[in-house]
C-alpha positions, -999 to +999 in steps of 0.1 A: -763+318-050-727+329-051-716+296-066-742+298-093-730+333-104-694+321-104-702+291-127-722+313-150-694+338-152-669+311-160-691+297-187-695+331-203-658+337-201-650+303-216-675+310-245-659+345-251-624+330-251-634+304-276-653+329-297-622+352-299-598+323-303-616+309-333-624+342-349-661+342-342-689+321-355-693+340-388-656+343-397-650+333-433-616+319-423-634+291-405-660+283-431-673+248-433-656+240-466-630+213-464-625+209-501-615+231-530-613+229-568-588+251-587-587+254-625-563+270-650-584+275-681-571+295-710-595+310-736-585+283-761-580+249-743-569+232-776-540+257-780-533+266-743-539+233-725-557+228-692-547+223-656-565+217-624-561+206-588-584+197-560-579+190-523-602+171-499-602+165-462-588+198-450-595+215-417-602+249-432-612+265-465-579+283-465-559+251-463-581+235-490-576+265-513-539+265-508-535+228-516-558+229-546-539+258-561-506+241-555-519+209-572-531+230-601-498+248-605-477+216-604-493+193-629-471+181-658-487+206-682-486+236-658-449+229-650-440+234-686-463+265-691-460+296-670-490+312-686-512+281-677-498+281-641-507+318-637-544+310-647-549+287-617-576+300-594-600+284-569-634+281-586-653+263-559-651+255-521-672+226-508-678+204-478-691+168-478-692+167-516-675+149-544-655+164-572-647+151-607-628+163-637-632+149-672-613+157-703-605+145-738-571+128-734-559+137-769-535+167-768-548+197-787-585+191-782-608+214-763-629+189-742-628+196-705-654+195-677-656+195-639-683+192-613-690+191-576-719+171-564-734+151-535-719+118-546-691+106-569-713+092-595-732+124-599-700+145-600-685+122-627-717+123-648-719+161-647-681+165-655-684+141-684-715+160-697-696+193-695-666+178-713-688+164-741-703+199-747-669+215-750-653+187-770-673+192-801-693+167-821-663+147-834-647+142-800-676+141-774-673+103-771-636+106-762-642+123-729-632+103-698-631+111-661-595+120-653-598+122-615-625+122-589-627+121-551-650+128-521-646+150-491-659+144-456-690+123-454-699+125-491-711+092-506-686+075-528-710+054-550-684+044-575-676+006-572-639-001-566-618-009-597 
């Protein structure tokens, strides 16, 4: 009987140690999100530009957010524009999802879009749709996927180029 109590006590102590070490099961610091999307979006994209960054495959949501913000603030457009850099903020955390960003590649045009979805094809389709809606009737067909990627076990259904 004594051995049983000792093993049970050790198990409980080990659980308590791990619970405290990792901040508890409900700690937001250890959320399941391993990816993040950050966007810098001025009121007028045609005049102010657009910047974004995303990060996949991170251990924590904090790391994903930090890397996405850094990517958003260091794009070619953001590097030249302090106002645009200052607008970068994490707009979505995700895990086992794909992210896509689409835009009209012509400078001075308003078309941009992004999406997070279960697979790459769906994310790209949604991002393109959002870009087409913001591009206006004369530029909707110009929207293209700028970047996309998948986190964790998300399905990458896009055929290799």
